[in-house]
All heavy atoms as TSV, in Angstrom:
chain	resi	resn	atom	element	x	y	z
A	1	MET	N	N	-18.439	-11.542	0.966
A	1	MET	CA	C	-17.305	-10.936	1.619
A	1	MET	C	C	-16.104	-10.992	0.669
A	1	MET	O	O	-15.859	-11.990	0.022
A	1	MET	CB	C	-17.004	-11.673	2.917
A	1	MET	CG	C	-15.899	-11.068	3.710
A	1	MET	SD	S	-15.634	-11.998	5.231
A	1	MET	CE	C	-15.762	-10.670	6.381
A	2	ALA	N	N	-15.353	-9.922	0.613
A	2	ALA	CA	C	-14.207	-9.839	-0.284
A	2	ALA	C	C	-13.056	-10.684	0.244
A	2	ALA	O	O	-12.882	-10.836	1.451
A	2	ALA	CB	C	-13.749	-8.393	-0.420
A	3	GLN	N	N	-12.287	-11.228	-0.703
A	3	GLN	CA	C	-11.130	-12.005	-0.320
A	3	GLN	C	C	-9.981	-11.091	0.092
A	3	GLN	O	O	-9.801	-10.014	-0.476
A	3	GLN	CB	C	-10.661	-12.845	-1.501
A	3	GLN	CG	C	-10.867	-14.295	-1.299
A	3	GLN	CD	C	-10.244	-15.101	-2.438
A	3	GLN	OE1	O	-9.755	-14.560	-3.402
A	3	GLN	NE2	N	-10.310	-16.390	-2.295
A	4	LYS	N	N	-9.208	-11.508	1.064
A	4	LYS	CA	C	-8.068	-10.735	1.528
A	4	LYS	C	C	-6.944	-10.829	0.498
A	4	LYS	O	O	-6.573	-11.916	0.069
A	4	LYS	CB	C	-7.583	-11.272	2.871
A	4	LYS	CG	C	-6.471	-10.476	3.474
A	4	LYS	CD	C	-6.091	-11.023	4.832
A	4	LYS	CE	C	-4.948	-10.231	5.415
A	4	LYS	NZ	N	-4.548	-10.742	6.714
A	5	LYS	N	N	-6.414	-9.683	0.109
A	5	LYS	CA	C	-5.311	-9.659	-0.847
A	5	LYS	C	C	-4.005	-9.897	-0.105
A	5	LYS	O	O	-3.814	-9.413	1.003
A	5	LYS	CB	C	-5.245	-8.319	-1.573
A	5	LYS	CG	C	-6.398	-8.075	-2.498
A	5	LYS	CD	C	-6.228	-6.760	-3.219
A	5	LYS	CE	C	-7.412	-6.475	-4.103
A	5	LYS	NZ	N	-7.281	-5.189	-4.783
A	6	MET	N	N	-3.108	-10.612	-0.754
A	6	MET	CA	C	-1.789	-10.871	-0.193
A	6	MET	C	C	-0.758	-10.129	-1.034
A	6	MET	O	O	-0.792	-10.193	-2.254
A	6	MET	CB	C	-1.491	-12.374	-0.196
A	6	MET	CG	C	-2.491	-13.200	0.601
A	6	MET	SD	S	-2.497	-12.856	2.355
A	6	MET	CE	C	-0.959	-13.564	2.837
A	7	TYR	N	N	0.142	-9.429	-0.378
A	7	TYR	CA	C	1.178	-8.677	-1.058
A	7	TYR	C	C	2.533	-9.253	-0.664
A	7	TYR	O	O	2.771	-9.523	0.515
A	7	TYR	CB	C	1.109	-7.193	-0.680
A	7	TYR	CG	C	-0.215	-6.558	-1.041
A	7	TYR	CD1	C	-1.190	-6.349	-0.080
A	7	TYR	CD2	C	-0.480	-6.182	-2.346
A	7	TYR	CE1	C	-2.407	-5.768	-0.415
A	7	TYR	CE2	C	-1.690	-5.600	-2.691
A	7	TYR	CZ	C	-2.651	-5.400	-1.719
A	7	TYR	OH	O	-3.845	-4.831	-2.058
A	8	ASP	N	N	3.426	-9.414	-1.648
A	8	ASP	CA	C	4.740	-9.956	-1.320
A	8	ASP	C	C	5.609	-8.894	-0.646
A	8	ASP	O	O	5.290	-7.709	-0.639
A	8	ASP	CB	C	5.428	-10.539	-2.553
A	8	ASP	CG	C	5.766	-9.508	-3.620
A	8	ASP	OD1	O	5.448	-8.327	-3.450
A	8	ASP	OD2	O	6.343	-9.912	-4.643
A	9	LYS	N	N	6.705	-9.356	-0.067
A	9	LYS	CA	C	7.566	-8.472	0.718
A	9	LYS	C	C	8.123	-7.326	-0.134
A	9	LYS	O	O	8.197	-6.185	0.327
A	9	LYS	CB	C	8.706	-9.280	1.331
A	9	LYS	CG	C	9.536	-8.498	2.308
A	9	LYS	CD	C	10.535	-9.373	3.023
A	9	LYS	CE	C	11.289	-8.556	4.055
A	9	LYS	NZ	N	12.156	-9.407	4.862
A	10	GLU	N	N	8.517	-7.604	-1.364
A	10	GLU	CA	C	9.083	-6.575	-2.241
A	10	GLU	C	C	8.062	-5.475	-2.527
A	10	GLU	O	O	8.394	-4.294	-2.522
A	10	GLU	CB	C	9.575	-7.198	-3.554
A	10	GLU	CG	C	10.297	-6.217	-4.445
A	10	GLU	CD	C	11.568	-5.642	-3.841
A	10	GLU	OE1	O	12.230	-6.324	-3.042
A	10	GLU	OE2	O	11.902	-4.474	-4.167
A	11	PHE	N	N	6.803	-5.850	-2.755
A	11	PHE	CA	C	5.745	-4.867	-2.987
A	11	PHE	C	C	5.597	-3.964	-1.770
A	11	PHE	O	O	5.486	-2.748	-1.892
A	11	PHE	CB	C	4.422	-5.567	-3.304
A	11	PHE	CG	C	3.275	-4.614	-3.505
A	11	PHE	CD1	C	3.043	-4.052	-4.743
A	11	PHE	CD2	C	2.427	-4.270	-2.453
A	11	PHE	CE1	C	1.986	-3.167	-4.938
A	11	PHE	CE2	C	1.384	-3.394	-2.639
A	11	PHE	CZ	C	1.161	-2.843	-3.893
A	12	LYS	N	N	5.610	-4.559	-0.595
A	12	LYS	CA	C	5.453	-3.790	0.639
A	12	LYS	C	C	6.601	-2.798	0.829
A	12	LYS	O	O	6.380	-1.645	1.206
A	12	LYS	CB	C	5.373	-4.727	1.841
A	12	LYS	CG	C	4.113	-5.563	1.861
A	12	LYS	CD	C	4.133	-6.543	3.011
A	12	LYS	CE	C	2.939	-7.460	2.998
A	12	LYS	NZ	N	2.983	-8.422	4.117
A	13	ILE	N	N	7.821	-3.251	0.548
A	13	ILE	CA	C	8.990	-2.376	0.690
A	13	ILE	C	C	8.880	-1.195	-0.263
A	13	ILE	O	O	9.101	-0.043	0.125
A	13	ILE	CB	C	10.284	-3.170	0.452
A	13	ILE	CG1	C	10.513	-4.155	1.598
A	13	ILE	CG2	C	11.486	-2.233	0.301
A	13	ILE	CD1	C	11.606	-5.173	1.339
A	14	GLN	N	N	8.524	-1.471	-1.513
A	14	GLN	CA	C	8.399	-0.410	-2.507
A	14	GLN	C	C	7.244	0.537	-2.156
A	14	GLN	O	O	7.338	1.744	-2.369
A	14	GLN	CB	C	8.211	-1.004	-3.909
A	14	GLN	CG	C	9.427	-1.759	-4.405
A	14	GLN	CD	C	10.680	-0.918	-4.446
A	14	GLN	OE1	O	10.655	0.251	-4.825
A	14	GLN	NE2	N	11.794	-1.507	-4.042
A	15	ALA	N	N	6.168	-0.004	-1.618
A	15	ALA	CA	C	5.022	0.822	-1.237
A	15	ALA	C	C	5.400	1.792	-0.119
A	15	ALA	O	O	5.006	2.963	-0.144
A	15	ALA	CB	C	3.858	-0.063	-0.803
A	16	VAL	N	N	6.178	1.323	0.846
A	16	VAL	CA	C	6.617	2.193	1.946
A	16	VAL	C	C	7.547	3.280	1.422
A	16	VAL	O	O	7.423	4.452	1.796
A	16	VAL	CB	C	7.288	1.376	3.068
A	16	VAL	CG1	C	7.946	2.290	4.092
A	16	VAL	CG2	C	6.259	0.477	3.752
A	17	LYS	N	N	8.463	2.915	0.531
A	17	LYS	CA	C	9.363	3.915	-0.054
A	17	LYS	C	C	8.568	4.984	-0.794
A	17	LYS	O	O	8.832	6.174	-0.655
A	17	LYS	CB	C	10.357	3.246	-1.010
A	17	LYS	CG	C	11.431	2.471	-0.306
A	17	LYS	CD	C	12.386	1.852	-1.310
A	17	LYS	CE	C	13.449	1.023	-0.627
A	17	LYS	NZ	N	14.364	0.395	-1.592
A	18	LEU	N	N	7.604	4.556	-1.593
A	18	LEU	CA	C	6.770	5.500	-2.327
A	18	LEU	C	C	5.978	6.373	-1.358
A	18	LEU	O	O	5.869	7.588	-1.544
A	18	LEU	CB	C	5.821	4.756	-3.269
A	18	LEU	CG	C	4.917	5.614	-4.140
A	18	LEU	CD1	C	5.744	6.476	-5.090
A	18	LEU	CD2	C	3.959	4.733	-4.934
A	19	GLY	N	N	5.435	5.768	-0.314
A	19	GLY	CA	C	4.679	6.514	0.686
A	19	GLY	C	C	5.503	7.593	1.357
A	19	GLY	O	O	5.027	8.700	1.605
A	20	ARG	N	N	6.755	7.283	1.624
A	20	ARG	CA	C	7.639	8.267	2.251
A	20	ARG	C	C	7.954	9.416	1.297
A	20	ARG	O	O	8.174	10.536	1.732
A	20	ARG	CB	C	8.929	7.607	2.720
A	20	ARG	CG	C	8.703	6.738	3.926
A	20	ARG	CD	C	9.968	6.091	4.388
A	20	ARG	NE	N	9.724	5.310	5.601
A	20	ARG	CZ	C	10.562	4.421	6.086
A	20	ARG	NH1	N	11.704	4.183	5.484
A	20	ARG	NH2	N	10.254	3.768	7.179
A	21	GLU	N	N	7.992	9.109	0.003
A	21	GLU	CA	C	8.309	10.133	-0.991
A	21	GLU	C	C	7.130	11.062	-1.282
A	21	GLU	O	O	7.287	12.270	-1.343
A	21	GLU	CB	C	8.755	9.476	-2.300
A	21	GLU	CG	C	10.104	8.817	-2.221
A	21	GLU	CD	C	10.469	8.082	-3.491
A	21	GLU	OE1	O	9.803	8.299	-4.536
A	21	GLU	OE2	O	11.420	7.290	-3.450
A	22	ILE	N	N	5.945	10.481	-1.496
A	22	ILE	CA	C	4.809	11.291	-1.957
A	22	ILE	C	C	3.659	11.360	-0.960
A	22	ILE	O	O	2.660	12.009	-1.220
A	22	ILE	CB	C	4.280	10.790	-3.320
A	22	ILE	CG1	C	3.672	9.389	-3.209
A	22	ILE	CG2	C	5.365	10.839	-4.368
A	22	ILE	CD1	C	2.962	8.931	-4.470
A	23	GLY	N	N	3.788	10.666	0.158
A	23	GLY	CA	C	2.712	10.629	1.141
A	23	GLY	C	C	1.962	9.310	1.032
A	23	GLY	O	O	1.733	8.811	-0.072
A	24	PHE	N	N	1.597	8.755	2.158
A	24	PHE	CA	C	1.017	7.418	2.176
A	24	PHE	C	C	-0.381	7.349	1.569
A	24	PHE	O	O	-0.726	6.378	0.907
A	24	PHE	CB	C	1.029	6.860	3.599
A	24	PHE	CG	C	2.423	6.514	4.052
A	24	PHE	CD1	C	3.135	7.380	4.852
A	24	PHE	CD2	C	3.026	5.345	3.647
A	24	PHE	CE1	C	4.426	7.083	5.254
A	24	PHE	CE2	C	4.313	5.029	4.034
A	24	PHE	CZ	C	5.021	5.901	4.846
A	25	SER	N	N	-1.174	8.376	1.753
A	25	SER	CA	C	-2.520	8.357	1.176
A	25	SER	C	C	-2.458	8.390	-0.350
A	25	SER	O	O	-3.161	7.633	-1.028
A	25	SER	CB	C	-3.349	9.532	1.692
A	25	SER	OG	O	-3.590	9.386	3.064
A	26	LYS	N	N	-1.604	9.247	-0.880
A	26	LYS	CA	C	-1.472	9.345	-2.340
A	26	LYS	C	C	-0.864	8.064	-2.912
A	26	LYS	O	O	-1.281	7.587	-3.964
A	26	LYS	CB	C	-0.620	10.550	-2.717
A	26	LYS	CG	C	-0.599	10.814	-4.198
A	26	LYS	CD	C	0.038	12.133	-4.533
A	26	LYS	CE	C	-0.021	12.358	-6.030
A	26	LYS	NZ	N	0.561	13.627	-6.410
A	27	ALA	N	N	0.114	7.498	-2.223
A	27	ALA	CA	C	0.733	6.249	-2.675
A	27	ALA	C	C	-0.300	5.120	-2.701
A	27	ALA	O	O	-0.327	4.331	-3.644
A	27	ALA	CB	C	1.901	5.881	-1.781
A	28	ALA	N	N	-1.138	5.053	-1.679
A	28	ALA	CA	C	-2.170	4.019	-1.638
A	28	ALA	C	C	-3.117	4.159	-2.824
A	28	ALA	O	O	-3.495	3.158	-3.447
A	28	ALA	CB	C	-2.940	4.095	-0.324
A	29	GLN	N	N	-3.494	5.376	-3.157
A	29	GLN	CA	C	-4.357	5.612	-4.314
A	29	GLN	C	C	-3.684	5.139	-5.591
A	29	GLN	O	O	-4.294	4.459	-6.401
A	29	GLN	CB	C	-4.675	7.097	-4.458
A	29	GLN	CG	C	-5.831	7.567	-3.629
A	29	GLN	CD	C	-6.136	9.029	-3.923
A	29	GLN	OE1	O	-5.228	9.840	-4.114
A	29	GLN	NE2	N	-7.401	9.365	-3.946
A	30	GLU	N	N	-2.422	5.499	-5.780
A	30	GLU	CA	C	-1.703	5.135	-6.996
A	30	GLU	C	C	-1.515	3.627	-7.125
A	30	GLU	O	O	-1.538	3.089	-8.224
A	30	GLU	CB	C	-0.341	5.830	-7.046
A	30	GLU	CG	C	-0.453	7.299	-7.340
A	30	GLU	CD	C	0.882	7.951	-7.643
A	30	GLU	OE1	O	1.859	7.233	-7.924
A	30	GLU	OE2	O	0.928	9.190	-7.605
A	31	LEU	N	N	-1.348	2.946	-5.990
A	31	LEU	CA	C	-1.136	1.502	-6.014
A	31	LEU	C	C	-2.443	0.717	-6.025
A	31	LEU	O	O	-2.430	-0.497	-6.159
A	31	LEU	CB	C	-0.287	1.085	-4.803
A	31	LEU	CG	C	1.127	1.644	-4.777
A	31	LEU	CD1	C	1.777	1.349	-3.427
A	31	LEU	CD2	C	1.954	1.072	-5.918
A	32	GLY	N	N	-3.551	1.417	-5.853
A	32	GLY	CA	C	-4.844	0.749	-5.837
A	32	GLY	C	C	-5.091	-0.027	-4.559
A	32	GLY	O	O	-5.771	-1.040	-4.542
A	33	VAL	N	N	-4.526	0.480	-3.466
A	33	VAL	CA	C	-4.647	-0.163	-2.162
A	33	VAL	C	C	-5.511	0.713	-1.275
A	33	VAL	O	O	-5.355	1.938	-1.271
A	33	VAL	CB	C	-3.243	-0.339	-1.527
A	33	VAL	CG1	C	-3.348	-0.931	-0.143
A	33	VAL	CG2	C	-2.363	-1.206	-2.409
A	34	ASN	N	N	-6.384	0.109	-0.504
A	34	ASN	CA	C	-7.206	0.845	0.441
A	34	ASN	C	C	-6.289	1.556	1.438
A	34	ASN	O	O	-5.334	0.954	1.928
A	34	ASN	CB	C	-8.150	-0.114	1.164
A	34	ASN	CG	C	-9.135	0.579	2.047
A	34	ASN	OD1	O	-8.783	1.472	2.808
A	34	ASN	ND2	N	-10.370	0.180	1.961
A	35	THR	N	N	-6.567	2.800	1.755
A	35	THR	CA	C	-5.683	3.553	2.661
A	35	THR	C	C	-5.600	2.913	4.047
A	35	THR	O	O	-4.583	3.045	4.713
A	35	THR	CB	C	-6.135	5.025	2.803
A	35	THR	OG1	O	-7.495	5.067	3.199
A	35	THR	CG2	C	-5.969	5.759	1.493
A	36	ASP	N	N	-6.616	2.201	4.475
A	36	ASP	CA	C	-6.570	1.521	5.780
A	36	ASP	C	C	-5.609	0.341	5.766
A	36	ASP	O	O	-5.129	-0.088	6.813
A	36	ASP	CB	C	-7.958	1.055	6.191
A	36	ASP	CG	C	-8.896	2.221	6.481
A	36	ASP	OD1	O	-8.396	3.298	6.859
A	36	ASP	OD2	O	-10.104	2.040	6.338
A	37	THR	N	N	-5.299	-0.187	4.596
A	37	THR	CA	C	-4.396	-1.325	4.468
A	37	THR	C	C	-2.986	-0.972	4.917
A	37	THR	O	O	-2.250	-1.809	5.404
A	37	THR	CB	C	-4.358	-1.817	3.006
A	37	THR	OG1	O	-5.688	-2.146	2.616
A	37	THR	CG2	C	-3.485	-3.042	2.835
A	38	ARG	N	N	-2.606	0.265	4.790
A	38	ARG	CA	C	-1.235	0.664	5.131
A	38	ARG	C	C	-0.917	0.416	6.596
A	38	ARG	O	O	0.238	0.308	6.974
A	38	ARG	CB	C	-1.009	2.138	4.794
A	38	ARG	CG	C	-1.868	3.062	5.592
A	38	ARG	CD	C	-1.760	4.486	5.137
A	38	ARG	NE	N	-2.740	5.265	5.900
A	38	ARG	CZ	C	-2.881	6.526	5.804
A	38	ARG	NH1	N	-2.129	7.194	4.972
A	38	ARG	NH2	N	-3.768	7.162	6.510
A	39	TYR	N	N	-1.934	0.323	7.453
A	39	TYR	CA	C	-1.692	0.094	8.861
A	39	TYR	C	C	-1.399	-1.368	9.156
A	39	TYR	O	O	-0.945	-1.700	10.232
A	39	TYR	CB	C	-2.878	0.571	9.699
A	39	TYR	CG	C	-3.080	2.054	9.580
A	39	TYR	CD1	C	-4.134	2.585	8.845
A	39	TYR	CD2	C	-2.183	2.927	10.171
A	39	TYR	CE1	C	-4.311	3.953	8.718
A	39	TYR	CE2	C	-2.347	4.313	10.040
A	39	TYR	CZ	C	-3.415	4.796	9.329
A	39	TYR	OH	O	-3.578	6.150	9.193
A	40	GLY	N	N	-1.657	-2.241	8.205
A	40	GLY	CA	C	-1.383	-3.671	8.387
A	40	GLY	C	C	-0.019	-3.978	7.945
A	40	GLY	O	O	0.667	-4.876	8.195
């Protein structure tokens, strides 16, 4: 089973900003984050 990744608050804030700019699915791809992770 894969280990759960932990992201710091600053990463999350920047990820949301990027998602709002270019779309959340594309932002998740660019950041190397599973698209389902954005719901957490």
